[in-house]
matplotlib code that plots the C-alpha trace (Angstrom):
import matplotlib.pyplot as plt

x = [-190.6, -191.0, -188.8, -189.9, -187.1, -187.6, -185.6, -185.8, -187.1, -185.8, -185.8, -187.5, -188.8, -192.2, -193.3, -190.8, -190.4, -189.2, -189.0, -189.7, -188.6, -189.4, -187.9, -189.8, -187.6, -187.1, -190.0, -191.7, -195.4, -197.5, -198.4, -201.8, -201.8, -198.4, -198.7, -197.8, -199.6, -198.4, -198.8, -197.9, -197.7, -200.7, -202.7, -204.0, -202.3, -203.6, -203.5, -201.1, -202.0, -202.0, -201.9, -203.0, -200.5, -203.1, -202.0, -205.2, -204.9, -206.3, -205.0, -206.0, -207.9, -204.8, -202.2, -204.3, -202.3, -199.5, -198.3, -197.3, -197.2, -195.5, -194.8, -191.7, -193.4, -190.4, -188.0, -191.1, -190.8, -193.5, -192.6, -193.8, -193.2, -194.3, -194.1, -195.5, -195.0, -196.5, -196.1, -199.4, -197.1, -194.8, -195.0, -193.6, -193.9, -194.6, -194.6, -197.2, -198.0, -200.6, -199.2, -201.4, -204.0, -201.0, -200.2, -196.4, -195.0, -191.7, -190.0, -190.9, -189.0, -189.3, -190.4, -190.2, -191.5, -190.5, -188.7]
y = [-15.4, -14.7, -16.9, -17.7, -18.3, -19.6, -20.2, -21.0, -24.2, -27.0, -29.5, -28.4, -29.7, -28.9, -25.9, -24.1, -21.5, -21.0, -18.3, -18.4, -16.1, -16.1, -13.8, -13.2, -11.9, -11.8, -10.2, -9.1, -6.6, -5.3, -8.8, -8.8, -11.7, -13.4, -16.0, -19.6, -22.8, -26.2, -30.0, -32.8, -36.6, -37.9, -34.6, -32.0, -28.7, -26.3, -22.9, -21.1, -17.5, -14.4, -10.9, -8.6, -5.3, -3.2, -5.5, -7.2, -10.8, -14.3, -17.5, -20.9, -22.3, -24.4, -21.6, -19.0, -17.3, -18.7, -17.9, -14.1, -13.3, -9.8, -8.5, -5.7, -4.4, -2.9, -6.0, -8.5, -10.5, -12.4, -14.3, -16.5, -16.4, -19.6, -19.6, -22.8, -25.4, -28.8, -32.2, -31.5, -28.5, -30.8, -30.2, -28.7, -25.5, -23.4, -19.3, -18.4, -15.2, -14.0, -11.6, -10.4, -13.6, -16.5, -17.9, -18.5, -21.3, -21.7, -24.9, -25.3, -25.9, -28.5, -27.8, -30.9, -30.9, -33.6, -34.3]
z = [204.7, 208.1, 211.2, 214.6, 216.6, 220.5, 223.4, 227.2, 227.2, 229.4, 232.5, 235.8, 239.3, 239.5, 241.1, 239.3, 236.9, 233.3, 230.6, 226.8, 224.3, 220.7, 218.0, 214.6, 211.7, 208.3, 206.2, 208.6, 208.2, 210.5, 213.3, 215.2, 217.9, 218.7, 221.6, 222.5, 221.8, 223.5, 222.7, 224.9, 223.6, 222.2, 222.8, 220.3, 220.3, 222.4, 222.9, 226.1, 225.8, 223.6, 223.2, 220.6, 219.5, 222.0, 225.1, 225.1, 226.3, 226.7, 228.6, 228.6, 231.7, 233.1, 233.0, 234.5, 237.5, 236.6, 233.7, 232.1, 228.3, 227.7, 223.4, 222.9, 219.7, 218.4, 219.0, 217.2, 220.4, 222.9, 226.1, 228.4, 231.7, 232.9, 237.3, 239.4, 236.7, 237.0, 235.6, 233.3, 231.9, 230.2, 226.3, 223.7, 223.3, 220.3, 219.3, 216.6, 214.5, 211.8, 209.3, 206.8, 207.4, 207.1, 210.5, 211.5, 213.6, 215.6, 215.3, 219.7, 222.2, 224.8, 228.5, 230.5, 234.6, 236.8, 239.9]

ax = plt.figure().add_subplot(projection="3d")
ax.plot(x, y, z, "-o")
ax.set_aspect("equal")
plt.show()
């Protein structure tokens, strides 16, 4: 069984920054993509960013230029640096990975951007 543990969410004012982190533990085989999704109230869960083992990245259009994803392969960790946060970024953020064609999800961490 694989567990993903997230941290770093919280309340921040518009224009502020947060850094999310996620570490995988348990029965871990070689992971391919690790990434982040988010879900706001009333909306579908959407991809925010992902990174391959080789360093290839992709970002959702609303966060390009503001968010940066990073990985530490040795520590089975992925992080998301979020800058210039906007109220539209308010959502529950979920860590995600895939191991042997099976998806694994973190419990989610709340990010609230408000004055």
